[in-house]
DOBAKOL-898343 format. One line per 8 residues: for each residue x, y, z of C-alpha. Coordinates in Angstrom, 3 decimals. Each point is the difference from the previous one (the first is absolute). Layout:
BEGIN
X/Y/Z ~ ...
This chain:
BEGIN
20.157/7.507/12.938 ~ 1.705/-1.371/-3.082 ~ -0.616/-1.416/-3.459 ~ 1.086/-3.595/-0.659 ~ 1.045/-0.701/-3.587 ~ 0.267/-3.648/-1.014 ~ 1.651/-1.141/-3.227 ~ -1.824/-3.179/-0.965
2.684/-1.060/-2.495 ~ 3.121/0.336/2.160 ~ -1.861/-0.675/3.276 ~ 1.615/3.055/1.508 ~ -1.605/2.786/2.003 ~ 0.664/3.412/1.490 ~ -1.667/2.243/2.536 ~ -0.315/3.639/-1.046
-1.007/3.218/1.708 ~ -3.239/1.517/-1.265 ~ 1.771/2.962/-1.578 ~ -2.268/1.685/-2.557 ~ -2.812/-2.392/0.932 ~ -0.220/1.416/3.534 ~ -3.524/1.166/0.795 ~ -1.576/-2.414/-2.450
-1.654/-3.325/0.706 ~ -2.417/-2.483/-1.501 ~ -1.202/0.838/-3.485 ~ 1.919/3.298/-0.198 ~ 3.227/-1.919/0.606 ~ -0.722/-2.890/-2.359 ~ -1.055/2.323/-2.805 ~ 3.020/2.267/0.495
2.408/-2.941/-0.200 ~ -1.731/-1.466/-3.054 ~ -0.065/3.365/-1.766 ~ 3.620/0.867/0.770 ~ 1.665/-3.417/-0.237 ~ -1.988/-2.214/-2.390 ~ 0.291/0.662/-3.760 ~ -3.524/0.809/-1.133
0.449/-2.012/-3.203 ~ 1.355/-3.146/1.674 ~ -1.762/-3.349/-0.098 ~ -1.783/-0.457/3.362 ~ 1.531/-3.472/0.463 ~ 3.528/1.113/-0.879 ~ 2.953/0.581/2.302 ~ -0.523/3.750/-0.398
-3.296/0.003/1.876 ~ 0.023/0.299/3.783 ~ -2.471/-1.206/2.608 ~ -0.408/2.285/2.996 ~ -1.712/-0.846/3.293 ~ -0.562/3.202/2.000 ~ -1.620/0.612/3.361 ~ -1.880/3.256/0.442
1.214/3.074/1.832 ~ -2.085/-0.956/3.054 ~ 0.908/-3.711/-0.021 ~ 2.560/0.365/2.833 ~ -2.813/1.200/2.275 ~ -3.036/-1.506/1.671 ~ -2.388/2.397/-1.725 ~ -3.233/-1.798/-0.841
-0.185/-1.552/-3.474 ~ 3.605/0.866/-0.919 ~ 1.113/-3.472/-1.128 ~ -0.526/0.030/-3.758 ~ 2.909/-1.035/-2.232 ~ 0.688/1.490/-3.432 ~ 1.616/-2.118/-2.701 ~ 1.264/1.773/-3.099
1.522/-0.874/-3.387 ~ -0.645/0.329/-3.707 ~ -3.104/-2.130/-0.502 ~ 0.071/-3.062/-2.278 ~ -3.761/0.437/-0.418 ~ -0.289/3.700/-0.877 ~ 3.507/0.774/-1.202 ~ -0.091/3.075/2.224
0.925/0.895/3.541 ~ -1.745/-1.946/2.744 ~ -0.580/0.223/3.722 ~ -1.897/-2.930/1.453 ~ -1.183/0.376/3.576 ~ -0.578/-2.694/2.609 ~ -0.668/-0.649/3.632 ~ 1.810/-2.585/2.083
2.839/0.274/2.494 ~ 2.832/0.896/-2.396 ~ -0.218/3.802/0.239 ~ 0.046/0.120/3.794 ~ 2.857/-2.516/0.168 ~ 2.399/1.830/-2.341 ~ 0.585/2.923/2.425 ~ 0.709/-2.508/2.778
2.950/-1.013/-2.182 ~ 0.900/3.705/-0.358 ~ -1.134/-0.202/-3.629 ~ -2.380/2.193/-1.948 ~ 0.285/-1.907/-3.269 ~ 1.461/-3.051/-1.734 ~ 0.948/0.182/-3.686 ~ 0.542/-3.097/-2.152
2.321/0.675/-2.940 ~ 1.432/-1.819/-3.043 ~ -1.059/-3.621/-0.665 ~ 1.699/-3.399/0.249 ~ 1.213/-2.098/-2.904 ~ -2.659/-2.072/-1.752 ~ -0.559/-3.329/1.702 ~ 1.190/1.180/3.414
-1.948/-1.452/2.933 ~ -2.646/2.167/1.644 ~ 1.252/1.687/3.161 ~ -1.218/0.687/3.508 ~ 1.461/3.194/1.458 ~ 0.093/0.316/3.793 ~ 0.508/3.515/1.363 ~ 0.968/0.673/3.598
1.375/3.091/1.717 ~ 3.597/-0.554/-1.073 ~ 0.009/-2.493/-2.854 ~ -1.643/-1.258/-3.161 ~ 0.069/-3.741/-0.689 ~ -0.683/-1.571/-3.416 ~ -1.172/-3.584/-0.229 ~ -1.224/-2.237/-2.814
-3.724/-0.057/0.626 ~ -1.476/-3.065/1.653 ~ -3.501/1.065/-1.068 ~ 0.493/0.645/-3.726 ~ -3.003/-1.124/-2.031 ~ -2.267/-0.175/3.033 ~ -3.299/1.792/0.431 ~ 0.032/2.836/2.486
-1.704/-1.487/3.065 ~ 2.140/-3.156/0.008 ~ 3.108/2.052/-0.743 ~ -0.770/2.370/2.858 ~ -0.491/-2.858/2.451 ~ 3.389/-1.418/-0.945 ~ 1.694/3.410/0.225 ~ -1.352/0.607/3.500
1.209/-3.429/1.065 ~ 3.477/0.895/-1.246 ~ 0.257/3.632/1.131 ~ -2.291/0.087/3.031 ~ -3.640/0.905/0.580 ~ 0.840/3.691/0.357 ~ 1.570/0.227/-3.451 ~ -1.636/2.477/-2.376
-0.089/-0.863/-3.683 ~ -0.533/1.214/-3.538 ~ -0.243/-2.812/-2.527 ~ -1.133/-0.858/-3.494 ~ -2.072/-2.970/-1.042 ~ 0.463/-2.186/-3.067 ~ -1.366/2.802/-2.217 ~ 2.736/2.342/1.160
2.658/-2.643/-0.534 ~ -1.262/-0.309/-3.585 ~ 0.142/3.818/-0.333 ~ -3.665/0.240/-0.993 ~ -1.274/3.558/-0.398 ~ -2.901/-0.294/2.468 ~ 2.112/-1.439/2.819 ~ 0.009/1.382/3.524
2.347/0.276/2.929 ~ -1.619/-1.477/3.110 ~ 0.775/1.414/3.452 ~ -0.532/-1.739/3.319 ~ -2.802/1.314/2.206 ~ -0.061/0.238/3.834 ~ -0.814/-3.724/0.196 ~ 2.887/-0.895/-2.293
-2.175/-0.903/-2.995 ~ 1.068/1.151/-3.506 ~ -3.339/1.691/-0.527 ~ 0.851/3.611/-0.818 ~ 0.689/0.823/-3.643 ~ 1.956/2.630/-1.844 ~ -2.262/-0.990/-2.821 ~ -0.210/2.477/-2.803
2.464/0.395/-2.840 ~ 1.748/-3.365/0.056 ~ 2.828/0.882/2.370 ~ 0.234/-3.647/1.040 ~ 1.410/-0.587/-3.482 ~ 2.765/2.530/0.683 ~ 0.868/-1.770/3.256 ~ -0.011/-3.309/-1.858
2.262/1.435/-2.695 ~ 2.479/0.911/2.738 ~ 0.064/-3.663/1.007 ~ -1.456/0.711/3.440 ~ -2.673/-2.315/1.377 ~ -0.194/1.585/3.439 ~ 1.365/2.793/2.155 ~ -0.034/-0.805/3.690
0.378/2.703/2.648 ~ 1.287/-0.856/3.458 ~ -3.046/0.073/2.256 ~ 2.147/0.615/3.072 ~ 1.278/3.338/-1.305 ~ -0.543/2.752/2.551 ~ 1.636/3.272/-1.050 ~ -1.718/2.821/1.884
-1.526/3.068/-1.597 ~ 1.484/3.318/1.080 ~ -2.603/2.763/-0.041 ~ 0.867/3.623/-0.649 ~ -2.891/1.129/2.209 ~ -1.556/-2.983/1.719 ~ -2.565/1.990/1.972 ~ -1.333/1.594/-3.170
-0.143/-3.406/-1.651 ~ -1.925/-1.560/2.896 ~ -2.484/2.866/-0.064 ~ -0.483/-0.386/-3.752 ~ -0.272/-3.791/0.216 ~ -2.826/0.246/2.524 ~ -1.867/2.503/-2.150 ~ 0.602/-2.164/-3.093
-1.646/-3.023/1.611 ~ -2.943/2.180/1.005 ~ -0.412/1.199/-3.600 ~ -0.071/-3.578/-1.305 ~ -2.315/-1.320/2.703 ~ -2.602/2.703/-0.408 ~ -0.884/-0.328/-3.667 ~ -2.859/-2.368/-0.905
1.873/-1.636/-2.888 ~ 3.238/-0.716/1.880 ~ -1.647/-0.830/3.328 ~ -3.152/-1.847/-1.105 ~ -0.364/-0.856/-3.690 ~ 3.447/-1.426/-0.736 ~ 0.493/-1.822/3.336 ~ -3.524/-1.425/-0.133
-0.086/-1.339/-3.544 ~ 3.460/0.477/-1.511 ~ 0.428/1.670/-3.364 ~ -2.758/-2.306/-1.278 ~ -2.416/2.427/1.661 ~ 0.248/1.740/-3.384 ~ -1.632/-2.803/-2.016 ~ -3.569/1.049/0.773
0.900/3.698/0.097 ~ 1.618/0.053/-3.444 ~ -2.669/-2.310/-1.426 ~ -2.770/2.326/1.175 ~ 1.891/2.897/-1.571 ~ -0.115/-1.838/-3.336 ~ 3.786/-0.052/-0.164 ~ 0.810/-3.670/0.677
1.620/-1.228/-3.241 ~ -1.856/-3.102/-1.132 ~ 0.834/-2.464/-2.795 ~ 3.186/1.757/-1.048 ~ -1.338/3.538/0.507 ~ -3.244/-0.469/-1.968 ~ -2.319/1.000/2.868 ~ 0.206/1.856/3.292
-2.178/-2.291/2.116 ~ 0.297/-3.688/0.874 ~ -3.065/-2.004/1.008 ~ 2.110/-2.253/2.220 ~ 1.635/2.834/1.952 ~ -1.622/-0.853/3.330 ~ 1.480/-3.523/-0.088 ~ 3.550/1.395/-0.216
-0.471/3.065/2.208 ~ 1.858/1.074/3.113 ~ -3.095/-0.816/1.997 ~ 0.031/-3.591/-1.286 ~ 3.734/-0.244/0.614 ~ -0.417/1.170/3.600 ~ -2.898/-2.421/0.546 ~ 2.103/-2.903/-1.286
2.835/0.934/2.345 ~ -2.438/0.231/2.898 ~ -1.272/-3.527/-0.727 ~ 3.317/-1.683/-0.809 ~ 2.601/1.683/2.166 ~ 2.781/2.182/-1.287 ~ 0.169/3.744/0.648 ~ -2.053/2.880/-1.309
2.555/2.560/1.264 ~ 3.659/-0.577/-0.814 ~ 2.977/2.256/-0.640 ~ 2.363/-0.561/-2.904 ~ 2.861/1.359/2.104 ~ 0.741/0.708/3.642 ~ -1.391/3.340/1.150 ~ -3.036/0.108/-2.286
-3.030/1.515/1.737 ~ -2.336/-0.309/-3.009 ~ 0.129/-3.823/-0.198 ~ -1.629/-0.328/-3.438 ~ 1.527/-3.374/-0.759 ~ -1.591/-3.243/1.159 ~ 0.676/-3.702/0.370 ~ -2.389/-2.036/-2.143
-0.763/-3.686/0.541 ~ -1.523/-2.322/-2.570 ~ -3.230/-1.955/0.423 ~ 2.019/-2.705/1.794 ~ 0.943/2.492/2.723 ~ 3.691/-0.032/-0.933 ~ 2.144/3.010/-0.877 ~ -0.256/0.921/-3.669
1.321/3.528/-0.512 ~ 0.566/3.423/1.515 ~ 0.098/3.452/-1.515 ~ -3.098/-0.939/-2.005 ~ -0.554/3.352/-1.685 ~ -2.862/1.689/-1.818 ~ 2.001/0.191/-3.233 ~ 0.637/-3.747/0.064
-3.633/-0.790/0.778 ~ -1.175/2.289/-2.799 ~ 2.562/-1.293/-2.503 ~ -0.724/-3.688/0.409 ~ -3.637/0.728/0.853 ~ -2.103/2.550/-1.874 ~ 2.617/0.410/-2.704 ~ -0.296/-3.712/-0.882
-3.683/-0.468/0.999 ~ 1.013/-2.194/2.972 ~ -1.983/0.268/3.244 ~ 1.602/-2.767/2.088 ~ 2.010/1.753/2.725 ~ 1.815/-3.159/1.111 ~ 1.203/-0.691/-3.528 ~ 1.191/3.598/-0.278
1.875/-0.414/3.293 ~ 1.667/-3.105/-1.434 ~ 1.041/2.051/-3.038 ~ 1.492/2.622/2.310 ~ 1.975/-2.665/1.857 ~ 1.192/-1.531/-3.284 ~ 1.282/3.371/-1.197 ~ 1.856/0.510/3.297
1.484/-3.485/-0.273 ~ 1.181/0.365/-3.601 ~ 0.902/3.650/0.470 ~ -2.161/1.899/-2.496 ~ -2.046/3.186/0.277 ~ -3.699/-0.661/0.536 ~ -1.183/3.054/-1.963 ~ 2.146/-0.916/-2.991
-0.955/-3.679/0.201 ~ -3.723/0.693/0.309 ~ 0.076/2.133/-3.131 ~ 2.143/-2.668/-1.654 ~ -2.703/-2.580/0.696 ~ -2.506/2.386/-1.576 ~ 2.149/-0.077/-3.145 ~ -0.163/-3.806/0.044
-3.788/0.251/0.258 ~ -0.153/2.563/-2.805 ~ 2.123/-2.357/-2.088 ~ -2.319/-2.939/0.620 ~ 2.407/-2.231/1.923 ~ -1.997/0.442/3.225 ~ -3.720/0.491/0.537 ~ -1.217/3.106/1.821
-0.738/-0.874/3.606 ~ 2.094/-3.199/-0.004 ~ 1.729/0.315/3.367 ~ 1.425/-3.522/0.005 ~ 1.435/0.592/-3.462 ~ 1.672/3.208/1.166 ~ 1.593/-1.823/2.929 ~ 1.333/-2.670/-2.330
1.505/2.608/-2.339 ~ 1.578/1.976/2.853 ~ 1.715/-3.139/1.218 ~ 1.794/-0.261/-3.352 ~ 1.902/3.230/0.702 ~ 3.541/-0.592/1.213 ~ 0.097/-3.523/-1.460 ~ 1.405/-1.255/-3.298
-3.432/0.284/-1.636 ~ 0.231/2.440/-2.955 ~ -3.421/1.452/0.840 ~ 1.271/0.810/3.469 ~ 2.852/1.961/-1.572 ~ -2.496/1.973/-2.063 ~ -2.307/0.763/2.931 ~ 2.903/0.936/2.253
1.023/2.770/-2.365 ~ -3.263/1.813/0.543 ~ -3.089/1.373/-1.662 ~ 1.378/1.520/-3.211 ~ 2.235/-2.983/-0.692 ~ -2.870/-2.442/0.464 ~ -2.338/2.109/-2.121 ~ 2.476/-0.084/-2.870
0.411/-3.757/0.341 ~ -3.779/-0.518/-0.175 ~ -0.800/2.647/-2.622 ~ -1.975/2.266/2.336 ~ -0.356/3.732/-0.670 ~ -2.013/1.075/3.086 ~ 3.030/0.472/2.246 ~ -0.467/2.050/3.213
3.528/1.349/0.491 ~ 1.819/3.325/0.203 ~ 3.732/-0.059/-0.656 ~ -0.431/-3.775/-0.215 ~ -1.210/-0.325/3.614 ~ -3.509/-1.336/0.657 ~ -2.723/2.245/1.403 ~ -1.213/-0.518/3.573
-3.463/-0.212/1.494 ~ -1.684/3.302/-0.839 ~ -1.417/0.774/-3.423 ~ 1.647/3.260/-1.088 ~ -3.117/1.232/-1.791 ~ -2.020/0.020/3.234 ~ 2.860/1.046/2.307 ~ 1.813/2.528/-2.137
2.264/1.197/2.806 ~ 1.703/-3.381/0.101 ~ -0.316/-0.345/-3.780 ~ 2.176/3.075/-0.462 ~ 2.510/-1.620/2.332 ~ -0.019/-3.233/-2.012 ~ 0.772/1.979/-3.141 ~ 2.650/2.391/1.288
1.949/-1.564/2.853 ~ 3.534/-1.056/-0.984 ~ -0.795/-3.407/1.494 ~ -2.512/-1.232/-2.568 ~ -3.617/-0.693/0.987 ~ 0.185/0.246/3.790 ~ -2.810/1.044/2.347 ~ 2.368/0.510/2.933
1.920/2.741/-1.834 ~ -2.877/2.471/0.428 ~ -3.125/-1.453/1.563 ~ -2.779/2.191/-1.411 ~ -2.565/-2.462/1.355 ~ 0.176/2.083/3.191 ~ -1.654/3.077/-1.474 ~ -1.956/-1.710/-2.805
-1.735/-2.730/1.992 ~ 0.813/0.103/3.705 ~ -0.259/3.800/0.303 ~ 3.135/0.093/2.108 ~ 2.060/3.162/-0.424 ~ -2.659/1.645/-2.142 ~ -2.814/-0.828/-2.399 ~ 0.859/-0.114/-3.703
-2.368/-1.726/-2.424 ~ 1.784/-3.026/-1.442 ~ -2.308/-0.049/-3.028 ~ 1.009/3.476/-1.145 ~ 3.316/1.306/-1.254 ~ -0.006/3.172/2.092 ~ 2.418/0.033/2.923 ~ 1.398/-3.484/-0.429
3.299/0.910/-1.649 ~ 0.742/2.297/2.944 ~ -1.058/-2.677/2.492 ~ 2.281/-2.583/-1.615 ~ 2.990/2.341/-0.198 ~ -0.252/1.002/3.655 ~ -0.477/-3.595/1.103 ~ 2.956/-1.193/-2.076
2.231/2.551/1.733 ~ -1.326/-0.833/3.464 ~ 0.278/-3.743/-0.628 ~ 3.625/0.269/-1.094 ~ 0.723/1.814/3.264 ~ -1.868/-2.594/2.085 ~ 1.854/-2.835/-1.767 ~ 3.301/1.743/0.674
-0.693/0.245/3.721 ~ -0.779/-3.727/0.078 ~ -3.574/0.565/1.118 ~ -2.943/-2.152/-0.999 ~ -2.053/1.612/-2.750 ~ -3.160/-0.464/2.041 ~ 1.057/2.777/2.380 ~ -1.238/2.230/-2.848
-3.627/-0.613/0.976 ~ 0.643/1.637/3.360 ~ 2.341/2.790/-1.055 ~ -2.297/1.130/-2.821 ~ -2.767/0.715/2.525 ~ 1.966/0.943/3.142 ~ 1.882/3.298/-0.162 ~ 2.458/-1.291/2.594
1.208/-2.840/-2.217 ~ 2.457/1.529/-2.465 ~ 1.666/2.367/2.522 ~ 0.304/-2.957/2.364 ~ 1.916/-1.972/-2.640 ~ 2.440/2.899/-0.363 ~ 0.313/0.171/3.776 ~ 0.882/-3.714/0.151
2.894/0.607/-2.392 ~ 1.106/3.065/1.959 ~ 0.026/-2.004/3.213 ~ 2.046/-2.759/-1.593 ~ 2.628/2.218/-1.626 ~ 0.050/2.956/2.382 ~ -0.358/2.325/-2.991 ~ -3.295/1.721/-0.665
-1.816/-1.439/-2.996 ~ -2.705/2.240/-1.441 ~ -3.071/-1.367/-1.744 ~ 1.168/1.588/-3.254 ~ 3.390/-1.695/0.293 ~ -1.665/-3.348/0.639 ~ -2.277/0.400/-3.026 ~ 3.098/0.993/-1.971
1.352/-3.508/0.570 ~ -2.989/-1.304/-1.957 ~ 0.409/2.531/-2.806 ~ 3.695/-0.773/-0.430 ~ -0.698/-3.731/0.083 ~ -2.465/0.336/-2.879 ~ 2.457/2.157/-1.930 ~ 2.618/-2.750/0.310
-2.490/-2.572/-1.269 ~ -1.250/2.084/-2.913 ~ 3.557/0.853/-1.018 ~ 0.989/-3.666/-0.071 ~ -3.037/-0.996/-2.040 ~ 0.587/2.774/-2.521 ~ 3.569/-1.195/-0.495 ~ -1.285/-3.587/-0.240
-2.065/1.010/-3.023 ~ -3.425/0.774/1.442 ~ -1.976/2.834/-1.594 ~ -3.241/1.829/0.750 ~ -1.819/-2.601/-2.101 ~ 0.739/-2.582/2.696 ~ -2.105/2.039/2.460 ~ -3.386/-1.233/-1.180
-2.471/-2.834/0.554 ~ -0.530/-2.791/-2.547 ~ -2.302/0.823/-2.895 ~ -3.008/-2.013/1.209 ~ -0.285/2.170/3.122 ~ -0.131/3.060/-2.252 ~ -2.610/-1.450/-2.360 ~ -2.398/-1.948/2.253
-2.437/1.304/2.600 ~ -0.093/-1.824/3.331 ~ -3.296/-1.349/1.350 ~ -1.933/0.557/2.195 ~ 0.644/3.771/-0.101 ~ 1.047/0.153/-3.661 ~ 3.111/2.045/0.716 ~ 2.933/0.394/-2.359
3.595/1.195/0.317 ~ 0.353/3.188/-2.020 ~ 3.527/1.186/0.814 ~ 2.406/0.801/-2.800 ~ 3.664/-0.889/0.382 ~ 0.796/3.717/-0.028 ~ -2.384/0.720/2.885 ~ 1.508/-2.775/2.107
3.475/1.565/-0.041 ~ -1.235/2.485/2.610 ~ 0.009/-2.819/2.575 ~ 3.804/-0.236/-0.126 ~ 2.401/2.079/2.098
């Protein structure tokens, strides 16, 4: 497979051999390219930044849950290195074009028209975009009409075109909808700065994968499916209720952030729970089980219809439901679903936008619990409305505009749906990951709440730095293979899981991959990321939670934080 480099200023391109990038994929590849090729002190929207789309090591295969795409760049939101991870069809389609990665470089002259870039097996075609300025669903419909129903896309909404710091890149799902988001870190702004509205991959591409040891791979693939289908979380909880199964679980644990992280329990949790979501789907149509990419056996996504029985959104995640729900004191699930759809349409991250709306409420421009008001404000993003420009640049930016000092961010990125005082394993991750506050970088909820992969008290400091460090390493490896993070639930409890992952790689390449070598991919990935951030100006002082988390106890269990910045350094490789 090859790397495709596209110069967005000259509209030229070249196919390159993998060279020193051979053996890498996904996050390990994006972070290596960013660290080696992007000046750490550059402006994220400058010509010096690069935007990398990389399939994982296992993307050329039909291994279950191997279709995650990594997008990397210097983040406009954090100012540090970023890998944003998404589902959709993009990762599995790249190898069919004999590509492992696409890199967007340079930037066009100011005022140049937005471009569509069509990539087929032997050519790259640039075209002035016919969908510039359009919201994502309408744009996607028009793109499929032009390029065929099998076309696979990555596109930015109006927020990305405006280079707003909370903007996403939306990827098409198995049904062709632009519903899957590379959401965190504002990488849609980098794509917008390159003058690219959409990348379209030829859906008829059919390059075949050559296995080094196909029999070994088939044996490992069968075992891998068995591992995933025999864990209660990946075979029952997630398929039955989606990630929203966590609403009641985290609420009962006293860790559901409520009213901008003031409390750990929300009285309206049942109304926005996974159980309520599943009941609504049962009544209205839609799908409880749905995969974000072909080959998913977990099926944690879903198709959600509104009260009118018509399609409203898909990929309706726990973090979104928490953010626009408990975080804002909103208990209307249909309104929250409409907020999710609006964010997908405009192209902004739901976690960042939910915390942004909390800043508007803190500042007195919205009332707590005002779901209709939130919808109205979200619809200003991506328009000419100045407030929309403020919101679209995220939580910290909005807090400054409204004079708010209770700002739940680390490295300028908004915190997700687990209060770090009650789930310290994930709190350590928020503080120390190079990504900024990011639960997926080291999901300590497993051991702290779900008791998967061990039992470590999330209220106490003991053991949680070690848990976070180990999970950060393992997660970087999983991201680099292109696997869904949720495979972690199974592999943490099933001793077959991790060796089976190494066996899948061995079967693909024909070269034996040890477990230690596979974990080494994660370690080296983190080293790349930490090195970049250090050169970008980050210090140990950036590895800490905001002051209010350190000073306030969280009800109902009255737990605090308690970690010094010096202690937290032990979580880094």
